[in-house]
C-alpha positions as CSV (number, residue, x, y, z in Angstrom):
1,X,-6.0,-4.3,-26.9
2,X,-6.2,-1.5,-24.8
3,X,-2.8,0.0,-24.6
4,X,-3.1,2.5,-21.1
5,X,-4.7,-0.7,-19.2
6,X,-1.6,-2.5,-20.7
7,X,0.6,-0.3,-19.5
8,X,-0.5,-0.5,-16.0
9,X,-0.5,-4.1,-15.5
10,X,3.5,-4.2,-16.7
11,X,3.8,-1.1,-14.6
12,X,1.6,-3.2,-11.1
13,X,3.5,-6.6,-11.7
14,X,7.2,-4.4,-12.0
15,X,6.1,-2.8,-8.5
16,X,5.0,-6.0,-7.0
17,X,8.1,-7.7,-8.3
18,X,10.1,-5.0,-6.7
19,X,7.7,-5.2,-3.2
20,X,8.4,-8.8,-2.7
21,X,12.0,-9.1,-3.9
22,X,13.2,-6.3,-1.7
23,X,10.9,-5.0,0.6
24,X,14.0,-4.3,3.4
25,X,14.6,-1.0,0.3
26,X,11.2,-0.2,0.4
27,X,10.7,0.5,3.7
28,X,13.9,2.2,3.8
29,X,12.4,4.4,1.1
30,X,9.7,4.8,3.0
31,X,10.8,6.3,6.1
32,X,14.3,8.1,5.2
33,X,14.7,11.1,6.9
34,X,12.6,10.5,9.7
35,X,14.3,10.9,13.2
36,X,14.7,8.0,15.5
37,X,11.9,7.1,17.7
38,X,13.8,7.3,21.0
39,X,16.1,9.6,22.9
40,X,19.0,7.4,22.5
41,X,18.2,6.3,18.9
42,X,21.2,7.2,16.3
43,X,20.0,9.4,13.5
44,X,20.8,7.0,9.8
45,X,21.5,3.7,11.8
46,X,21.6,0.6,9.8
47,X,19.5,-1.4,12.5
48,X,16.8,-4.1,10.2
49,X,13.1,-3.2,9.6
50,X,10.8,-5.2,12.0
51,X,9.4,-7.8,10.3
52,X,6.3,-7.1,10.6
53,X,6.5,-4.2,7.7
54,X,8.6,-6.4,6.0
55,X,5.4,-8.7,5.4
56,X,3.3,-6.1,5.0
57,X,5.2,-4.4,1.9
58,X,5.7,-8.5,0.4
59,X,1.6,-8.9,0.8
60,X,1.2,-5.3,-0.6
61,X,3.5,-6.9,-3.6
62,X,1.7,-9.8,-4.0
63,X,-1.0,-8.1,-4.1
64,X,0.0,-5.6,-7.0
65,X,1.6,-8.6,-9.3
66,X,-2.1,-10.3,-8.7
67,X,-3.9,-6.9,-10.2
68,X,-1.4,-6.4,-13.1
69,X,-2.2,-10.0,-14.1
70,X,-5.7,-9.7,-14.2
71,X,-5.3,-6.0,-15.8
72,X,-3.1,-7.5,-18.3
73,X,-5.4,-11.2,-18.8
74,X,-8.3,-8.4,-19.2
75,X,-6.6,-6.3,-21.5
76,X,-5.4,-9.0,-24.0
77,X,-8.8,-10.8,-24.3
């Protein structure tokens, strides 16, 4: 059993679950500190991220979970 591979698998599954469960938080953390896109936007506004971004983050999370499970299974084999 390779400990580093198993640790990477646990990290991948953990981050994947975070990305799937809380995509809005991931998008907010990624865009923190950026100004509004238009002249009328309020800095730090509370509008929800676009649905396209949420779905993309969830897709990346699902891929991280799948890869983490794959690496975990190969580390235990």
